[in-house]
C-alpha atoms as an extended CHARMM CRD file, in Angstrom:
* protein
*
       261  EXT
         1         1  MET       CA             -4.1420000000        9.3090000000      -14.1910000000  PROA      1               0.0000000000
         2         2  ASP       CA             -4.2500000000        5.7360000000      -15.5760000000  PROA      2               0.0000000000
         3         3  ALA       CA             -1.6870000000        4.5720000000      -12.9870000000  PROA      3               0.0000000000
         4         4  ILE       CA             -3.7850000000        6.0740000000      -10.1780000000  PROA      4               0.0000000000
         5         5  PHE       CA             -7.0270000000        4.4020000000      -11.2580000000  PROA      5               0.0000000000
         6         6  LYS       CA             -5.1990000000        1.1080000000      -11.8230000000  PROA      6               0.0000000000
         7         7  ALA       CA             -3.7350000000        1.2760000000       -8.3190000000  PROA      7               0.0000000000
         8         8  LEU       CA             -7.1140000000        2.0850000000       -6.7650000000  PROA      8               0.0000000000
         9         9  GLY       CA             -8.8230000000       -0.7110000000       -8.7100000000  PROA      9               0.0000000000
        10        10  ASP       CA             -7.4700000000       -3.4380000000       -6.4280000000  PROA      10              0.0000000000
        11        11  ASP       CA             -9.1060000000       -4.0790000000       -3.0570000000  PROA      11              0.0000000000
        12        12  THR       CA             -5.8380000000       -5.0700000000       -1.3640000000  PROA      12              0.0000000000
        13        13  ARG       CA             -4.1450000000       -1.8610000000       -2.4440000000  PROA      13              0.0000000000
        14        14  ARG       CA             -7.0980000000        0.1400000000       -1.1320000000  PROA      14              0.0000000000
        15        15  LYS       CA             -6.6920000000       -1.6640000000        2.1960000000  PROA      15              0.0000000000
        16        16  ILE       CA             -3.0280000000       -0.6660000000        2.2710000000  PROA      16              0.0000000000
        17        17  LEU       CA             -4.0570000000        2.9660000000        1.7270000000  PROA      17              0.0000000000
        18        18  ASP       CA             -6.6800000000        2.6060000000        4.4660000000  PROA      18              0.0000000000
        19        19  THR       CA             -3.9970000000        1.2360000000        6.7980000000  PROA      19              0.0000000000
        20        20  LEU       CA             -1.7220000000        4.2030000000        6.0700000000  PROA      20              0.0000000000
        21        21  HSD       CA             -4.6290000000        6.6040000000        6.4930000000  PROA      21              0.0000000000
        22        22  ARG       CA             -5.2300000000        5.2700000000       10.0020000000  PROA      22              0.0000000000
        23        23  LYS       CA             -1.5210000000        5.4260000000       10.8570000000  PROA      23              0.0000000000
        24        24  ASN       CA              0.9770000000        7.0620000000        8.5410000000  PROA      24              0.0000000000
        25        25  GLY       CA              4.6760000000        6.2040000000        8.3650000000  PROA      25              0.0000000000
        26        26  GLN       CA              4.5690000000        2.4040000000        8.6650000000  PROA      26              0.0000000000
        27        27  THR       CA              7.2660000000       -0.1480000000        7.9570000000  PROA      27              0.0000000000
        28        28  LEU       CA              6.7100000000       -3.0910000000        5.6200000000  PROA      28              0.0000000000
        29        29  SER       CA              6.2140000000       -5.4000000000        8.6130000000  PROA      29              0.0000000000
        30        30  GLU       CA              3.5560000000       -3.0970000000       10.0700000000  PROA      30              0.0000000000
        31        31  LEU       CA              1.7370000000       -2.9290000000        6.7310000000  PROA      31              0.0000000000
        32        32  GLU       CA              1.8840000000       -6.7020000000        6.4080000000  PROA      32              0.0000000000
        33        33  ALA       CA              0.2410000000       -7.0230000000        9.8300000000  PROA      33              0.0000000000
        34        34  GLY       CA             -2.3450000000       -4.3710000000        8.9610000000  PROA      34              0.0000000000
        35        35  VAL       CA             -3.3470000000       -6.1600000000        5.7640000000  PROA      35              0.0000000000
        36        36  ALA       CA             -3.6580000000       -9.4200000000        7.7080000000  PROA      36              0.0000000000
        37        37  ASP       CA             -5.8410000000       -7.7260000000       10.3390000000  PROA      37              0.0000000000
        38        38  ALA       CA             -8.0990000000       -6.5410000000        7.5010000000  PROA      38              0.0000000000
        39        39  GLY       CA             -8.6850000000      -10.1800000000        6.5290000000  PROA      39              0.0000000000
        40        40  PHE       CA             -6.2350000000      -10.4440000000        3.6310000000  PROA      40              0.0000000000
        41        41  GLU       CA             -3.7890000000      -13.3360000000        3.8610000000  PROA      41              0.0000000000
        42        42  MET       CA             -0.7020000000      -12.2190000000        1.9690000000  PROA      42              0.0000000000
        43        43  THR       CA              3.0130000000      -12.8710000000        2.0170000000  PROA      43              0.0000000000
        44        44  ARG       CA              5.5810000000      -10.1660000000        2.6020000000  PROA      44              0.0000000000
        45        45  PHE       CA              6.4820000000      -10.3890000000       -1.0950000000  PROA      45              0.0000000000
        46        46  GLY       CA              2.8300000000       -9.8820000000       -2.0550000000  PROA      46              0.0000000000
        47        47  VAL       CA              2.5860000000       -6.7070000000        0.0230000000  PROA      47              0.0000000000
        48        48  MET       CA              5.8130000000       -5.4530000000       -1.5660000000  PROA      48              0.0000000000
        49        49  LYS       CA              4.3500000000       -6.0080000000       -5.0700000000  PROA      49              0.0000000000
        50        50  HSD       CA              1.2590000000       -3.9680000000       -4.2120000000  PROA      50              0.0000000000
        51        51  LEU       CA              3.4180000000       -1.2300000000       -2.6770000000  PROA      51              0.0000000000
        52        52  LYS       CA              5.3890000000       -0.9800000000       -5.9270000000  PROA      52              0.0000000000
        53        53  VAL       CA              2.1470000000       -0.3270000000       -7.8510000000  PROA      53              0.0000000000
        54        54  LEU       CA              1.0750000000        2.3130000000       -5.3160000000  PROA      54              0.0000000000
        55        55  GLU       CA              4.5030000000        3.9560000000       -5.4220000000  PROA      55              0.0000000000
        56        56  ALA       CA              4.4600000000        3.9590000000       -9.2460000000  PROA      56              0.0000000000
        57        57  ALA       CA              1.1680000000        5.8780000000       -9.0410000000  PROA      57              0.0000000000
        58        58  ASN       CA              2.7510000000        8.2000000000       -6.4330000000  PROA      58              0.0000000000
        59        59  LEU       CA             -0.0250000000        7.2990000000       -3.9890000000  PROA      59              0.0000000000
        60        60  VAL       CA              2.5710000000        6.0320000000       -1.5120000000  PROA      60              0.0000000000
        61        61  VAL       CA              5.9840000000        7.5640000000       -0.8570000000  PROA      61              0.0000000000
        62        62  SER       CA              8.7010000000        6.1700000000        1.3710000000  PROA      62              0.0000000000
        63        63  ARG       CA             11.5080000000        7.5670000000        3.5030000000  PROA      63              0.0000000000
        64        64  LYS       CA             14.4220000000        5.6060000000        4.9260000000  PROA      64              0.0000000000
        65        65  GLU       CA             15.4640000000        6.5160000000        8.4530000000  PROA      65              0.0000000000
        66        66  GLY       CA             18.2960000000        4.4500000000        9.8940000000  PROA      66              0.0000000000
        67        67  ARG       CA             17.5920000000        0.7420000000        9.4250000000  PROA      67              0.0000000000
        68        68  PHE       CA             13.9060000000        1.2000000000        8.6130000000  PROA      68              0.0000000000
        69        69  LYS       CA             11.9390000000        2.3120000000        5.5790000000  PROA      69              0.0000000000
        70        70  TYR       CA              8.6770000000        4.1040000000        6.3630000000  PROA      70              0.0000000000
        71        71  HSD       CA              5.7290000000        4.4040000000        3.9790000000  PROA      71              0.0000000000
        72        72  TYR       CA              3.3260000000        7.3480000000        3.7430000000  PROA      72              0.0000000000
        73        73  LEU       CA              0.0040000000        7.9810000000        2.0580000000  PROA      73              0.0000000000
        74        74  ASN       CA              0.5660000000       10.7240000000       -0.5360000000  PROA      74              0.0000000000
        75        75  ALA       CA             -2.7070000000       12.6310000000       -0.8160000000  PROA      75              0.0000000000
        76        76  ILE       CA             -1.6970000000       14.9850000000       -3.6230000000  PROA      76              0.0000000000
        77        77  PRO       CA             -2.5660000000       12.6740000000       -6.5900000000  PROA      77              0.0000000000
        78        78  LEU       CA             -5.9680000000       12.0090000000       -4.9880000000  PROA      78              0.0000000000
        79        79  GLN       CA             -6.5010000000       15.7390000000       -4.6030000000  PROA      79              0.0000000000
        80        80  GLU       CA             -5.7450000000       16.1680000000       -8.3060000000  PROA      80              0.0000000000
        81        81  VAL       CA             -8.2100000000       13.4050000000       -9.2450000000  PROA      81              0.0000000000
        82        82  ILE       CA            -10.9080000000       15.1050000000       -7.1820000000  PROA      82              0.0000000000
        83        83  ASP       CA            -10.1730000000       18.5310000000       -8.6680000000  PROA      83              0.0000000000
        84        84  ARG       CA            -10.1000000000       17.3310000000      -12.2870000000  PROA      84              0.0000000000
        85        85  TRP       CA            -12.6750000000       14.5470000000      -12.4590000000  PROA      85              0.0000000000
        86        86  ILE       CA            -14.9060000000       14.4810000000       -9.4110000000  PROA      86              0.0000000000
        87        87  GLU       CA            -15.7680000000       17.9990000000       -8.2720000000  PROA      87              0.0000000000
        88        88  PRO       CA            -17.0350000000       19.1210000000      -11.7280000000  PROA      88              0.0000000000
        89        89  LEU       CA            -19.3720000000       16.1000000000      -11.7910000000  PROA      89              0.0000000000
        90        90  THR       CA            -20.7000000000       16.0880000000       -8.2350000000  PROA      90              0.0000000000
        91        91  GLN       CA            -24.2130000000       16.8850000000       -9.3920000000  PROA      91              0.0000000000
        92        92  LYS       CA            -24.3140000000       13.7150000000      -11.5120000000  PROA      92              0.0000000000
        93        93  PRO       CA            -25.6630000000       10.6370000000       -9.6460000000  PROA      93              0.0000000000
        94        94  LEU       CA            -23.0030000000        8.2620000000      -11.0220000000  PROA      94              0.0000000000
        95        95  ALA       CA            -20.2690000000       10.4650000000       -9.5840000000  PROA      95              0.0000000000
        96        96  ARG       CA            -21.4830000000        9.9200000000       -6.0250000000  PROA      96              0.0000000000
        97        97  ALA       CA            -19.8400000000        6.4870000000       -5.8550000000  PROA      97              0.0000000000
        98        98  ALA       CA            -16.4410000000        8.0510000000       -6.5250000000  PROA      98              0.0000000000
        99        99  LEU       CA            -16.7070000000       10.4750000000       -3.6310000000  PROA      99              0.0000000000
       100       100  ASN       CA            -15.3760000000        7.8330000000       -1.2330000000  PROA      100             0.0000000000
       101       101  LEU       CA            -11.9210000000        9.0000000000       -2.4140000000  PROA      101             0.0000000000
       102       102  LYS       CA            -12.4760000000       12.0490000000       -0.2100000000  PROA      102             0.0000000000
       103       103  SER       CA            -12.3310000000        9.8360000000        2.8720000000  PROA      103             0.0000000000
       104       104  LEU       CA             -8.5950000000        9.4430000000        2.2070000000  PROA      104             0.0000000000
       105       105  LEU       CA             -8.1620000000       13.1990000000        2.4560000000  PROA      105             0.0000000000
       106       106  GLU       CA            -10.7450000000       14.1160000000        5.0580000000  PROA      106             0.0000000000
       107       107  GLY       CA            -11.8880000000       12.7680000000        8.4050000000  PROA      107             0.0000000000
       108       108  GLU       CA            -10.0100000000       11.8700000000       11.5270000000  PROA      108             0.0000000000
       109       109  THR       CA             -6.4300000000       10.6810000000       11.2780000000  PROA      109             0.0000000000
       110       110  VAL       CA             -4.3410000000        9.0090000000       13.9400000000  PROA      110             0.0000000000
       111       111  MET       CA             -0.9080000000       10.5890000000       13.8190000000  PROA      111             0.0000000000
       112       112  ASN       CA              2.2050000000        8.6970000000       14.8120000000  PROA      112             0.0000000000
       113       113  THR       CA              4.6320000000       10.7050000000       16.9240000000  PROA      113             0.0000000000
       114       114  SER       CA              6.7220000000        7.8570000000       18.2540000000  PROA      114             0.0000000000
       115       115  THR       CA             10.0210000000        9.3450000000       17.0680000000  PROA      115             0.0000000000
       116       116  GLU       CA             11.2820000000       12.8410000000       16.3530000000  PROA      116             0.0000000000
       117       117  THR       CA             13.4330000000       11.6970000000       13.4330000000  PROA      117             0.0000000000
       118       118  LYS       CA             10.5570000000       10.2770000000       11.3980000000  PROA      118             0.0000000000
       119       119  PRO       CA              8.0030000000       12.6440000000        9.8180000000  PROA      119             0.0000000000
       120       120  ASP       CA              4.3650000000       12.0470000000       10.7050000000  PROA      120             0.0000000000
       121       121  PHE       CA              3.3940000000       12.3750000000        7.0890000000  PROA      121             0.0000000000
       122       122  VAL       CA              4.9600000000       13.0690000000        3.7090000000  PROA      122             0.0000000000
       123       123  LEU       CA              3.4660000000       14.6160000000        0.5690000000  PROA      123             0.0000000000
       124       124  GLU       CA              5.2170000000       14.4640000000       -2.7850000000  PROA      124             0.0000000000
       125       125  THR       CA              4.4100000000       16.0720000000       -6.1390000000  PROA      125             0.0000000000
       126       126  TYR       CA              6.1540000000       16.8070000000       -9.4250000000  PROA      126             0.0000000000
       127       127  ILE       CA              5.8890000000       20.3310000000      -10.8360000000  PROA      127             0.0000000000
       128       128  LYS       CA              6.9450000000       21.4010000000      -14.3210000000  PROA      128             0.0000000000
       129       129  THR       CA              9.1410000000       24.2960000000      -13.2540000000  PROA      129             0.0000000000
       130       130  THR       CA             12.7190000000       25.1350000000      -12.2670000000  PROA      130             0.0000000000
       131       131  PRO       CA             14.2140000000       24.9870000000       -8.7550000000  PROA      131             0.0000000000
       132       132  GLU       CA             14.6750000000       28.7770000000       -8.9160000000  PROA      132             0.0000000000
       133       133  LYS       CA             11.0100000000       29.4440000000       -9.6910000000  PROA      133             0.0000000000
       134       134  LEU       CA              9.7960000000       26.9370000000       -7.1020000000  PROA      134             0.0000000000
       135       135  TRP       CA             12.0590000000       28.4290000000       -4.4270000000  PROA      135             0.0000000000
       136       136  ASP       CA             10.8380000000       31.9140000000       -5.3280000000  PROA      136             0.0000000000
       137       137  ALA       CA              7.2240000000       30.7760000000       -4.9640000000  PROA      137             0.0000000000
       138       138  LEU       CA              7.9430000000       29.3420000000       -1.5080000000  PROA      138             0.0000000000
       139       139  THR       CA              9.7690000000       32.4310000000       -0.2160000000  PROA      139             0.0000000000
       140       140  ASN       CA              8.1920000000       35.3920000000       -2.0420000000  PROA      140             0.0000000000
       141       141  GLY       CA              5.2620000000       36.9460000000       -0.2050000000  PROA      141             0.0000000000
       142       142  GLU       CA              3.7300000000       38.3440000000       -3.3830000000  PROA      142             0.0000000000
       143       143  LEU       CA              3.6800000000       34.8430000000       -4.8670000000  PROA      143             0.0000000000
       144       144  SER       CA              2.6280000000       32.8790000000       -1.7710000000  PROA      144             0.0000000000
       145       145  ARG       CA             -0.7260000000       34.6590000000       -1.6560000000  PROA      145             0.0000000000
       146       146  HSD       CA             -1.6470000000       32.9930000000       -4.9710000000  PROA      146             0.0000000000
       147       147  TYR       CA             -1.6270000000       29.4700000000       -3.5010000000  PROA      147             0.0000000000
       148       148  PHE       CA             -1.4220000000       29.6120000000        0.3090000000  PROA      148             0.0000000000
       149       149  GLN       CA             -4.5250000000       29.2810000000        2.4830000000  PROA      149             0.0000000000
       150       150  GLY       CA             -6.4010000000       32.5510000000        2.9650000000  PROA      150             0.0000000000
       151       151  GLN       CA             -4.3170000000       34.2220000000        0.2420000000  PROA      151             0.0000000000
       152       152  ALA       CA             -1.6100000000       34.5410000000        2.8780000000  PROA      152             0.0000000000
       153       153  SER       CA              1.5720000000       36.4700000000        2.1980000000  PROA      153             0.0000000000
       154       154  VAL       CA              4.7910000000       35.3980000000        3.9220000000  PROA      154             0.0000000000
       155       155  LYS       CA              7.2520000000       37.9020000000        5.3480000000  PROA      155             0.0000000000
       156       156  CYS       CA             10.7930000000       36.7300000000        6.1020000000  PROA      156             0.0000000000
       157       157  ASP       CA             14.3930000000       37.0950000000        4.9300000000  PROA      157             0.0000000000
       158       158  PHE       CA             14.6970000000       33.2790000000        5.0180000000  PROA      158             0.0000000000
       159       159  LYS       CA             17.9650000000       33.1970000000        6.8580000000  PROA      159             0.0000000000
       160       160  LYS       CA             18.6600000000       30.5970000000        9.5360000000  PROA      160             0.0000000000
       161       161  GLY       CA             17.2530000000       31.7490000000       12.8840000000  PROA      161             0.0000000000
       162       162  SER       CA             15.0020000000       34.4330000000       11.3730000000  PROA      162             0.0000000000
       163       163  PRO       CA             11.2930000000       34.6430000000       12.2590000000  PROA      163             0.0000000000
       164       164  TYR       CA              8.6440000000       34.3020000000        9.5750000000  PROA      164             0.0000000000
       165       165  LEU       CA              4.9420000000       35.1970000000        9.4820000000  PROA      165             0.0000000000
       166       166  TYR       CA              2.0610000000       34.4750000000        7.1100000000  PROA      166             0.0000000000
       167       167  THR       CA             -0.6190000000       37.1770000000        7.0480000000  PROA      167             0.0000000000
       168       168  SER       CA             -3.9580000000       36.5750000000        5.3250000000  PROA      168             0.0000000000
       169       169  GLY       CA             -5.3700000000       38.7390000000        2.5740000000  PROA      169             0.0000000000
       170       170  GLU       CA             -7.5930000000       40.3060000000        5.2460000000  PROA      170             0.0000000000
       171       171  GLY       CA             -4.5900000000       41.2290000000        7.3680000000  PROA      171             0.0000000000
       172       172  ASN       CA             -4.9540000000       38.4910000000       10.0100000000  PROA      172             0.0000000000
       173       173  GLU       CA             -1.8600000000       36.6930000000       11.3150000000  PROA      173             0.0000000000
       174       174  MET       CA             -2.1660000000       32.9950000000       10.3990000000  PROA      174             0.0000000000
       175       175  LEU       CA              1.0740000000       31.1050000000       10.8030000000  PROA      175             0.0000000000
       176       176  GLY       CA              4.5250000000       31.8800000000       12.1210000000  PROA      176             0.0000000000
       177       177  GLY       CA              7.7000000000       30.4260000000       13.4910000000  PROA      177             0.0000000000
       178       178  GLU       CA             11.4260000000       30.3930000000       12.9080000000  PROA      178             0.0000000000
       179       179  ILE       CA             13.6740000000       29.2690000000       10.0630000000  PROA      179             0.0000000000
       180       180  ILE       CA             15.5280000000       26.2310000000       11.4160000000  PROA      180             0.0000000000
       181       181  ASP       CA             17.6290000000       25.3850000000        8.3830000000  PROA      181             0.0000000000
       182       182  VAL       CA             17.8860000000       26.6970000000        4.8400000000  PROA      182             0.0000000000
       183       183  GLU       CA             19.6750000000       25.5700000000        1.6710000000  PROA      183             0.0000000000
       184       184  PRO       CA             18.4170000000       27.7770000000       -1.1600000000  PROA      184             0.0000000000
       185       185  MET       CA             16.5820000000       25.9490000000       -3.9530000000  PROA      185             0.0000000000
       186       186  LYS       CA             17.0670000000       22.6280000000       -2.1400000000  PROA      186             0.0000000000
       187       187  ARG       CA             15.7310000000       22.5480000000        1.4290000000  PROA      187             0.0000000000
       188       188  LEU       CA             13.8000000000       24.7180000000        3.8640000000  PROA      188             0.0000000000
       189       189  GLU       CA             13.0050000000       23.7050000000        7.4530000000  PROA      189             0.0000000000
       190       190  MET       CA             10.7330000000       25.8310000000        9.6450000000  PROA      190             0.0000000000
       191       191  SER       CA              9.1150000000       25.5900000000       13.0450000000  PROA      191             0.0000000000
       192       192  PHE       CA              5.3240000000       25.5460000000       12.7070000000  PROA      192             0.0000000000
       193       193  VAL       CA              3.3510000000       27.8250000000       15.0440000000  PROA      193             0.0000000000
       194       194  PRO       CA             -0.3790000000       28.1470000000       14.2110000000  PROA      194             0.0000000000
       195       195  VAL       CA             -1.2480000000       31.6500000000       15.4000000000  PROA      195             0.0000000000
       196       196  TRP       CA             -4.9660000000       30.8300000000       15.5230000000  PROA      196             0.0000000000
       197       197  MET       CA             -4.4520000000       28.4060000000       18.4310000000  PROA      197             0.0000000000
       198       198  ASP       CA             -4.1530000000       29.1880000000       22.1320000000  PROA      198             0.0000000000
       199       199  LYS       CA             -0.4340000000       29.2950000000       22.9820000000  PROA      199             0.0000000000
       200       200  LYS       CA             -0.7610000000       26.6210000000       25.6600000000  PROA      200             0.0000000000
       201       201  ASP       CA             -2.2580000000       24.2230000000       23.0780000000  PROA      201             0.0000000000
       202       202  VAL       CA              0.3610000000       24.7730000000       20.3680000000  PROA      202             0.0000000000
       203       203  PRO       CA              2.3540000000       21.5630000000       19.8150000000  PROA      203             0.0000000000
       204       204  ASP       CA              6.0700000000       21.6360000000       19.0520000000  PROA      204             0.0000000000
       205       205  SER       CA              6.1340000000       20.8100000000       15.3420000000  PROA      205             0.0000000000
       206       206  ARG       CA              8.0340000000       21.6860000000       12.2050000000  PROA      206             0.0000000000
       207       207  ASN       CA              7.6500000000       21.3800000000        8.4670000000  PROA      207             0.0000000000
       208       208  VAL       CA             10.2330000000       20.7780000000        5.7640000000  PROA      208             0.0000000000
       209       209  TYR       CA             10.2430000000       21.5160000000        2.0320000000  PROA      209             0.0000000000
       210       210  GLU       CA             12.6800000000       19.5300000000       -0.1090000000  PROA      210             0.0000000000
       211       211  ILE       CA             13.2970000000       20.3730000000       -3.7920000000  PROA      211             0.0000000000
       212       212  GLU       CA             14.9430000000       17.9670000000       -6.2110000000  PROA      212             0.0000000000
       213       213  GLN       CA             15.3120000000       18.5930000000       -9.9350000000  PROA      213             0.0000000000
       214       214  ALA       CA             14.0340000000       15.7390000000      -12.0860000000  PROA      214             0.0000000000
       215       215  GLY       CA             14.5830000000       16.5340000000      -15.7560000000  PROA      215             0.0000000000
       216       216  GLU       CA             12.1680000000       19.2680000000      -16.8040000000  PROA      216             0.0000000000
       217       217  THR       CA             10.2960000000       18.9950000000      -13.5080000000  PROA      217             0.0000000000
       218       218  CYS       CA             10.9870000000       19.5040000000       -9.8190000000  PROA      218             0.0000000000
       219       219  LYS       CA             10.0350000000       16.9920000000       -7.1610000000  PROA      219             0.0000000000
       220       220  LEU       CA              8.6430000000       18.8520000000       -4.1630000000  PROA      220             0.0000000000
       221       221  THR       CA              8.4340000000       16.9040000000       -0.9140000000  PROA      221             0.0000000000
       222       222  ILE       CA              6.5710000000       18.3740000000        2.0650000000  PROA      222             0.0000000000
       223       223  MET       CA              7.1030000000       16.7460000000        5.4650000000  PROA      223             0.0000000000
       224       224  HSD       CA              5.6190000000       17.5720000000        8.8440000000  PROA      224             0.0000000000
       225       225  PHE       CA              7.0890000000       16.4050000000       12.1540000000  PROA      225             0.0000000000
       226       226  GLY       CA              5.4030000000       16.4360000000       15.5440000000  PROA      226             0.0000000000
       227       227  VAL       CA              1.7750000000       16.3630000000       14.4090000000  PROA      227             0.0000000000
       228       228  THR       CA             -0.6350000000       15.8290000000       17.3130000000  PROA      228             0.0000000000
       229       229  GLU       CA             -4.4290000000       15.7520000000       17.5570000000  PROA      229             0.0000000000
       230       230  GLN       CA             -4.4760000000       19.5570000000       17.7510000000  PROA      230             0.0000000000
       231       231  LEU       CA             -3.0240000000       19.6940000000       14.2450000000  PROA      231             0.0000000000
       232       232  GLU       CA             -5.0170000000       16.8420000000       12.6890000000  PROA      232             0.0000000000
       233       233  GLY       CA             -6.2170000000       19.1380000000        9.8730000000  PROA      233             0.0000000000
       234       234  VAL       CA             -2.7680000000       20.0230000000        8.5370000000  PROA      234             0.0000000000
       235       235  ARG       CA             -2.5730000000       17.0360000000        6.1800000000  PROA      235             0.0000000000
       236       236  LYS       CA             -5.5810000000       18.2440000000        4.2050000000  PROA      236             0.0000000000
       237       237  GLY       CA             -4.2130000000       21.7840000000        4.3090000000  PROA      237             0.0000000000
       238       238  TRP       CA             -0.8270000000       20.7480000000        2.9350000000  PROA      238             0.0000000000
       239       239  SER       CA             -2.3800000000       18.7010000000        0.1100000000  PROA      239             0.0000000000
       240       240  GLN       CA             -4.4300000000       21.7200000000       -0.9680000000  PROA      240             0.0000000000
       241       241  ILE       CA             -1.4550000000       24.0820000000       -0.7570000000  PROA      241             0.0000000000
       242       242  ALA       CA              0.6470000000       21.6930000000       -2.8650000000  PROA      242             0.0000000000
       243       243  ALA       CA             -2.1010000000       21.2780000000       -5.4700000000  PROA      243             0.0000000000
       244       244  ARG       CA             -2.6070000000       25.0440000000       -5.7300000000  PROA      244             0.0000000000
       245       245  LEU       CA              1.1490000000       25.6670000000       -5.9060000000  PROA      245             0.0000000000
       246       246  LYS       CA              1.5470000000       23.1270000000       -8.7180000000  PROA      246             0.0000000000
       247       247  SER       CA             -1.3310000000       24.6500000000      -10.6800000000  PROA      247             0.0000000000
       248       248  TYR       CA             -0.0420000000       28.1910000000      -10.1660000000  PROA      248             0.0000000000
       249       249  LEU       CA              3.4900000000       27.4240000000      -11.3440000000  PROA      249             0.0000000000
       250       250  GLU       CA              2.3480000000       25.3740000000      -14.3440000000  PROA      250             0.0000000000
       251       251  THR       CA             -0.6080000000       27.4580000000      -15.5420000000  PROA      251             0.0000000000
       252       252  GLY       CA             -0.3140000000       30.8530000000      -13.8610000000  PROA      252             0.0000000000
       253       253  GLN       CA             -3.5680000000       30.2480000000      -11.9810000000  PROA      253             0.0000000000
       254       254  ALA       CA             -4.1580000000       28.5000000000       -8.6630000000  PROA      254             0.0000000000
       255       255  LEU       CA             -6.9870000000       25.9930000000       -8.3210000000  PROA      255             0.0000000000
       256       256  ASP       CA            -10.1850000000       27.1760000000       -6.6680000000  PROA      256             0.0000000000
       257       257  LEU       CA            -10.5070000000       24.7460000000       -3.7550000000  PROA      257             0.0000000000
       258       258  SER       CA            -13.1380000000       26.7260000000       -1.8490000000  PROA      258             0.0000000000
       259       259  ALA       CA            -15.5140000000       23.7830000000       -2.1960000000  PROA      259             0.0000000000
       260       260  HSD       CA            -13.1700000000       21.6950000000        0.0100000000  PROA      260             0.0000000000
       261       261  ASN       CA            -12.9840000000       24.1910000000        2.8960000000  PROA      261             0.0000000000
């Protein structure tokens, strides 16, 4: 938590987060221009130093695609700050000033869909669990209802080319698609078809889970490709799913995020 508050304590670093909130997946050059447009004169090296602090706090994650390195706002640590420190104190007047953190998770977001090889956003979290248990939570319908939106249970054999479907606790179909690629306990790629939308409005998008063991923890990375205005709410949805999944695997209980919905 100290690293997060330290990172947020600097105005320039907050401007970098604002820049990524407006347009996720930017290169260093794009961020340098964005900081300059915000009225901050800073060298390329200065921007890199601030990025290192944000990355150390896990507020920014990066992905290298070809010759370029793209940076993404990682909303999960902010979600955890809100859940632990802010929501329980919302009735206290002094806590109101901290609620501006929510603007990084909520509100309109301009998604960048300029290339199919670069995700439109990336979320990253560390969970104290094993790859086996994390994979089981992602693919077991009895477990998914503990953390997925609407207490949804997934049904699928998780083989390449197989269909999958999430059904809510009330029996309503929520989300479906097809398994594009699967490497058990390491990577899962799925097409993303929101059943609640009119078929003619459904964009062609996909999400990817990546699991990497890191000592006694697992790094879970969630990426979404092909996000358009019709799916502008998925970033908030993914951050809540990841926070609930982390809590469930570490404590046996998922967070109650009903106040955010």
